[in-house]
PyMOL CGO cylinders between C-alpha atoms (Angstrom):
from pymol import cmd
from pymol.cgo import CYLINDER

trace = [
    CYLINDER, 0.00, 0.00, 0.00, 1.24, 3.48, -0.87, 0.3, 1, 1, 1, 1, 1, 1,
    CYLINDER, 1.24, 3.48, -0.87, 2.19, 5.88, 1.86, 0.3, 1, 1, 1, 1, 1, 1,
    CYLINDER, 2.19, 5.88, 1.86, 0.13, 9.05, 1.88, 0.3, 1, 1, 1, 1, 1, 1,
    CYLINDER, 0.13, 9.05, 1.88, 0.21, 12.27, 3.85, 0.3, 1, 1, 1, 1, 1, 1,
    CYLINDER, 0.21, 12.27, 3.85, -3.22, 13.56, 4.93, 0.3, 1, 1, 1, 1, 1, 1,
    CYLINDER, -3.22, 13.56, 4.93, -4.27, 16.61, 2.91, 0.3, 1, 1, 1, 1, 1, 1,
    CYLINDER, -4.27, 16.61, 2.91, -6.94, 19.03, 4.17, 0.3, 1, 1, 1, 1, 1, 1,
    CYLINDER, -6.94, 19.03, 4.17, -9.04, 20.32, 1.25, 0.3, 1, 1, 1, 1, 1, 1,
    CYLINDER, -9.04, 20.32, 1.25, -11.04, 23.55, 1.10, 0.3, 1, 1, 1, 1, 1, 1,
    CYLINDER, -11.04, 23.55, 1.10, -13.04, 24.99, -1.77, 0.3, 1, 1, 1, 1, 1, 1,
    CYLINDER, -13.04, 24.99, -1.77, -14.12, 28.53, -2.64, 0.3, 1, 1, 1, 1, 1, 1,
    CYLINDER, -14.12, 28.53, -2.64, -17.89, 28.72, -2.76, 0.3, 1, 1, 1, 1, 1, 1,
    CYLINDER, -17.89, 28.72, -2.76, -18.99, 32.23, -3.60, 0.3, 1, 1, 1, 1, 1, 1,
    CYLINDER, -18.99, 32.23, -3.60, -16.89, 34.51, -1.43, 0.3, 1, 1, 1, 1, 1, 1,
    CYLINDER, -16.89, 34.51, -1.43, -16.17, 32.01, 1.32, 0.3, 1, 1, 1, 1, 1, 1,
    CYLINDER, -16.17, 32.01, 1.32, -13.91, 29.02, 1.74, 0.3, 1, 1, 1, 1, 1, 1,
    CYLINDER, -13.91, 29.02, 1.74, -15.56, 25.78, 2.89, 0.3, 1, 1, 1, 1, 1, 1,
    CYLINDER, -15.56, 25.78, 2.89, -14.28, 22.31, 3.82, 0.3, 1, 1, 1, 1, 1, 1,
    CYLINDER, -14.28, 22.31, 3.82, -14.75, 19.67, 1.13, 0.3, 1, 1, 1, 1, 1, 1,
    CYLINDER, -14.75, 19.67, 1.13, -17.32, 17.91, 3.35, 0.3, 1, 1, 1, 1, 1, 1,
    CYLINDER, -17.32, 17.91, 3.35, -19.66, 20.91, 2.90, 0.3, 1, 1, 1, 1, 1, 1,
    CYLINDER, -19.66, 20.91, 2.90, -19.66, 20.68, -0.92, 0.3, 1, 1, 1, 1, 1, 1,
    CYLINDER, -19.66, 20.68, -0.92, -22.94, 19.25, -2.25, 0.3, 1, 1, 1, 1, 1, 1,
    CYLINDER, -22.94, 19.25, -2.25, -21.89, 18.16, -5.75, 0.3, 1, 1, 1, 1, 1, 1,
    CYLINDER, -21.89, 18.16, -5.75, -20.53, 14.62, -5.32, 0.3, 1, 1, 1, 1, 1, 1,
    CYLINDER, -20.53, 14.62, -5.32, -18.79, 14.61, -8.72, 0.3, 1, 1, 1, 1, 1, 1,
    CYLINDER, -18.79, 14.61, -8.72, -16.81, 17.68, -7.65, 0.3, 1, 1, 1, 1, 1, 1,
    CYLINDER, -16.81, 17.68, -7.65, -16.10, 16.16, -4.23, 0.3, 1, 1, 1, 1, 1, 1,
    CYLINDER, -16.10, 16.16, -4.23, -14.87, 12.94, -5.81, 0.3, 1, 1, 1, 1, 1, 1,
    CYLINDER, -14.87, 12.94, -5.81, -12.50, 14.78, -8.18, 0.3, 1, 1, 1, 1, 1, 1,
    CYLINDER, -12.50, 14.78, -8.18, -11.12, 16.98, -5.40, 0.3, 1, 1, 1, 1, 1, 1,
    CYLINDER, -11.12, 16.98, -5.40, -10.60, 14.01, -3.05, 0.3, 1, 1, 1, 1, 1, 1,
    CYLINDER, -10.60, 14.01, -3.05, -8.69, 12.23, -5.83, 0.3, 1, 1, 1, 1, 1, 1,
    CYLINDER, -8.69, 12.23, -5.83, -6.51, 15.31, -6.34, 0.3, 1, 1, 1, 1, 1, 1,
    CYLINDER, -6.51, 15.31, -6.34, -5.83, 15.40, -2.59, 0.3, 1, 1, 1, 1, 1, 1,
    CYLINDER, -5.83, 15.40, -2.59, -4.91, 11.68, -2.59, 0.3, 1, 1, 1, 1, 1, 1,
    CYLINDER, -4.91, 11.68, -2.59, -2.54, 12.21, -5.53, 0.3, 1, 1, 1, 1, 1, 1,
    CYLINDER, -2.54, 12.21, -5.53, -0.85, 15.13, -3.75, 0.3, 1, 1, 1, 1, 1, 1,
    CYLINDER, -0.85, 15.13, -3.75, -0.66, 13.16, -0.49, 0.3, 1, 1, 1, 1, 1, 1,
    CYLINDER, -0.66, 13.16, -0.49, 1.02, 10.21, -2.20, 0.3, 1, 1, 1, 1, 1, 1,
    CYLINDER, 1.02, 10.21, -2.20, 3.56, 12.44, -3.96, 0.3, 1, 1, 1, 1, 1, 1,
    CYLINDER, 3.56, 12.44, -3.96, 4.35, 14.43, -0.82, 0.3, 1, 1, 1, 1, 1, 1,
    CYLINDER, 4.35, 14.43, -0.82, 4.87, 11.24, 1.20, 0.3, 1, 1, 1, 1, 1, 1,
    CYLINDER, 4.87, 11.24, 1.20, 8.02, 10.78, -0.90, 0.3, 1, 1, 1, 1, 1, 1,
    CYLINDER, 8.02, 10.78, -0.90, 9.42, 14.21, 0.05, 0.3, 1, 1, 1, 1, 1, 1,
    CYLINDER, 9.42, 14.21, 0.05, 12.11, 14.27, 2.71, 0.3, 1, 1, 1, 1, 1, 1,
    CYLINDER, 12.11, 14.27, 2.71, 14.36, 17.11, 3.76, 0.3, 1, 1, 1, 1, 1, 1,
    CYLINDER, 14.36, 17.11, 3.76, 17.97, 16.12, 3.00, 0.3, 1, 1, 1, 1, 1, 1,
    CYLINDER, 17.97, 16.12, 3.00, 19.13, 18.00, 6.11, 0.3, 1, 1, 1, 1, 1, 1,
    CYLINDER, 19.13, 18.00, 6.11, 16.51, 17.11, 8.72, 0.3, 1, 1, 1, 1, 1, 1,
    CYLINDER, 16.51, 17.11, 8.72, 15.03, 13.89, 7.25, 0.3, 1, 1, 1, 1, 1, 1,
    CYLINDER, 15.03, 13.89, 7.25, 11.50, 15.25, 7.75, 0.3, 1, 1, 1, 1, 1, 1,
    CYLINDER, 11.50, 15.25, 7.75, 8.54, 15.53, 5.41, 0.3, 1, 1, 1, 1, 1, 1,
    CYLINDER, 8.54, 15.53, 5.41, 5.92, 18.27, 5.11, 0.3, 1, 1, 1, 1, 1, 1,
    CYLINDER, 5.92, 18.27, 5.11, 3.24, 18.70, 7.77, 0.3, 1, 1, 1, 1, 1, 1,
    CYLINDER, 3.24, 18.70, 7.77, -0.14, 20.46, 7.92, 0.3, 1, 1, 1, 1, 1, 1,
    CYLINDER, -0.14, 20.46, 7.92, -0.70, 20.00, 4.17, 0.3, 1, 1, 1, 1, 1, 1,
    CYLINDER, -0.70, 20.00, 4.17, -3.57, 22.06, 2.77, 0.3, 1, 1, 1, 1, 1, 1,
    CYLINDER, -3.57, 22.06, 2.77, -5.00, 22.22, -0.74, 0.3, 1, 1, 1, 1, 1, 1,
    CYLINDER, -5.00, 22.22, -0.74, -7.42, 25.03, -1.61, 0.3, 1, 1, 1, 1, 1, 1,
    CYLINDER, -7.42, 25.03, -1.61, -9.38, 25.19, -4.86, 0.3, 1, 1, 1, 1, 1, 1,
    CYLINDER, -9.38, 25.19, -4.86, -10.70, 28.54, -6.05, 0.3, 1, 1, 1, 1, 1, 1,
    CYLINDER, -10.70, 28.54, -6.05, -13.92, 29.05, -8.00, 0.3, 1, 1, 1, 1, 1, 1,
    CYLINDER, -13.92, 29.05, -8.00, -12.13, 28.45, -11.33, 0.3, 1, 1, 1, 1, 1, 1,
    CYLINDER, -12.13, 28.45, -11.33, -10.79, 25.09, -10.09, 0.3, 1, 1, 1, 1, 1, 1,
    CYLINDER, -10.79, 25.09, -10.09, -7.18, 26.19, -9.65, 0.3, 1, 1, 1, 1, 1, 1,
    CYLINDER, -7.18, 26.19, -9.65, -5.44, 24.55, -6.70, 0.3, 1, 1, 1, 1, 1, 1,
    CYLINDER, -5.44, 24.55, -6.70, -3.15, 26.22, -4.16, 0.3, 1, 1, 1, 1, 1, 1,
    CYLINDER, -3.15, 26.22, -4.16, -0.90, 23.92, -2.13, 0.3, 1, 1, 1, 1, 1, 1,
    CYLINDER, -0.90, 23.92, -2.13, 0.36, 25.01, 1.29, 0.3, 1, 1, 1, 1, 1, 1,
    CYLINDER, 0.36, 25.01, 1.29, 2.30, 23.08, 3.92, 0.3, 1, 1, 1, 1, 1, 1,
    CYLINDER, 2.30, 23.08, 3.92, 4.65, 23.50, 6.85, 0.3, 1, 1, 1, 1, 1, 1,
    CYLINDER, 4.65, 23.50, 6.85, 8.29, 22.59, 6.33, 0.3, 1, 1, 1, 1, 1, 1,
    CYLINDER, 8.29, 22.59, 6.33, 11.39, 22.41, 8.48, 0.3, 1, 1, 1, 1, 1, 1,
    CYLINDER, 11.39, 22.41, 8.48, 13.48, 24.51, 6.10, 0.3, 1, 1, 1, 1, 1, 1,
    CYLINDER, 13.48, 24.51, 6.10, 13.92, 25.72, 2.52, 0.3, 1, 1, 1, 1, 1, 1,
    CYLINDER, 13.92, 25.72, 2.52, 15.58, 22.46, 1.47, 0.3, 1, 1, 1, 1, 1, 1,
    CYLINDER, 15.58, 22.46, 1.47, 12.33, 20.56, 2.01, 0.3, 1, 1, 1, 1, 1, 1,
    CYLINDER, 12.33, 20.56, 2.01, 10.54, 23.11, -0.15, 0.3, 1, 1, 1, 1, 1, 1,
    CYLINDER, 10.54, 23.11, -0.15, 13.06, 22.47, -2.92, 0.3, 1, 1, 1, 1, 1, 1,
    CYLINDER, 13.06, 22.47, -2.92, 12.54, 18.71, -2.62, 0.3, 1, 1, 1, 1, 1, 1,
    CYLINDER, 12.54, 18.71, -2.62, 8.75, 19.18, -2.80, 0.3, 1, 1, 1, 1, 1, 1,
    CYLINDER, 8.75, 19.18, -2.80, 8.94, 21.42, -5.86, 0.3, 1, 1, 1, 1, 1, 1,
    CYLINDER, 8.94, 21.42, -5.86, 10.67, 18.59, -7.73, 0.3, 1, 1, 1, 1, 1, 1,
    CYLINDER, 10.67, 18.59, -7.73, 7.77, 16.21, -6.94, 0.3, 1, 1, 1, 1, 1, 1,
    CYLINDER, 7.77, 16.21, -6.94, 4.70, 18.35, -7.55, 0.3, 1, 1, 1, 1, 1, 1,
]
cmd.load_cgo(trace, "trace")
């Protein structure tokens, strides 16, 4: 089984941001959950070469046009560089 980091997903609905669980359209929810799984699997491979840590508090926000914005906590800039090679 693949390792996966949990990814919190929010979506812009009108002018507010809501958790994916509050979205009514199940086709949209299914697609966004799949995107979150894909990101979680990729990020599980990321390790900081200096601190041997991965990203934490991973968040994925989709705006009203469907564009995603990935945010996470990292130990240092080197982890960010490792992540940018994976995503």
